[in-house]
C-alpha positions, 0 to 999 in steps of 0.5 A: 340552700334556697334561703342562702341563695335568697340572702346572697341575692339580696346582699349582692343586688346593690352591687349588681345594679351598680355594675349594670349602671357602670357597664351600660355606658361602655356597652352603648359606646362600644355598640355606637362605635361598632355599628356601620350605617347603611350606605344609602343615597340622600334622596332615598333616605328622604323618600323613606322619611316621607313614606314612614314619618314615624321614623322621622318623628323618632329622630325629632324626639332624639334631637329634643332629648339631646337639646334638653340635656345640652340646655340643662348642662349649660344652665348648671354651668351658668349657675357655677359661673354666676358664683364666680362672677366677681372673679370673672369680671376682674379677669375680663376687666384686666386689659383696662386695669380693673372695674374701677375704670368703668362707669355705669350709666343705666340702672340695669347695666350691671345686671346685663354685663354680669349676665353676658359674662356668665353666658360666655363662661358657661358656654365655654365650659359646657362646649365639650358636652354640647359637642358630644350631644351633637356628635351622638345625634349625628354619629349613627349616620357616620362611618365607624372611622369617622365616629372614632375620629370625632370622639377623640377630637371632642377634647380638642374642641375645648382646647382650640376654643380656649386658645382662641379666647386666650389669643383675643385676650392676651394679644388682640385686646392689649393692642386694639384697646389703646388705639381705640381709647387714644385715637383722638386723644379725647378723655373717654369714660368707658361704659361696662356694657360697651367694654364687656360687649366688645371684649366678650364678643371678640373672645367668643368669635376668636374661639369659634374661628380657632376651630376652623383648622381642627374642623378642616383636619377632621373633615379631611380625615373623615373623607368629607373635605378635600384640601384641593377645595380649600386651595382652589377657593382661597380668593373667596375665602379672603373675601369671606374672612374680610367680611367676617373680620368686619363683623367681629370688629365693632369699630370701622377703623381699618387697624382693628380690622387688620388685627382680626383679619391677619390671624384669620388668614393665618388660620385659613392657611393652617387649615389648608396645611392640616387638611393636606396632612390628613389627606396625605395620611389617608392616601398612605393608609390606602396605599398600604392597605392595597399593598 
């Protein structure tokens, strides 16, 4: 009987190990979503960190692990993007009808252009995982409701980022490039470094600013941001958007600056609308629970 038990134990060992491997992430995720953080003031938390530096060093070690995993995934995505680099370059050069319209001057220019395209593609693909690592690091300090909302919003981060890049590629570039290239009706030889820097920078920053409405909704749903603050500070927001549009636009002409500024103003208005929606939903839930 004992020999049969030993044989069964040996046979079932791989299956039990596989079951632990599969179920362990789910148990950790359930514990992560079920824990409720201590409601301690920030000053008390800082004082405790100074009194017990071992706990602070533990957080630094956890941050290092999250950063290392993020960098590793980013490197893997960069390798994949490098394999598909010719296709990415063809896609990037679509608004000017292909790579044949680009003229390289420096010896290292093609390599620099390729690396810039690879980094943008790798960051766009790895962004959901990077956000997940950031969320796992800051998650223990959030409430259970905020953790659940943040976890469900991670796929939307990629959707909004790709939406911003698509908006820049399909709407801003076809409108802005003819103005830039035909402004003084001079024959222009487009350098790959100049064009790719302009294109990838525009796509990246539009991908970032397209996250603002989602961020406003999430912060409002987590009871961190109030929509009244966005409405009250709209004048400051307009100035900040104008400065941001000037930074994103690599030229000094007002036409391209307006092409960037108008969508940013629309995104800010959408952020207010989504924040009001999250705030109204929060008040309705509070009223129903009190009733």
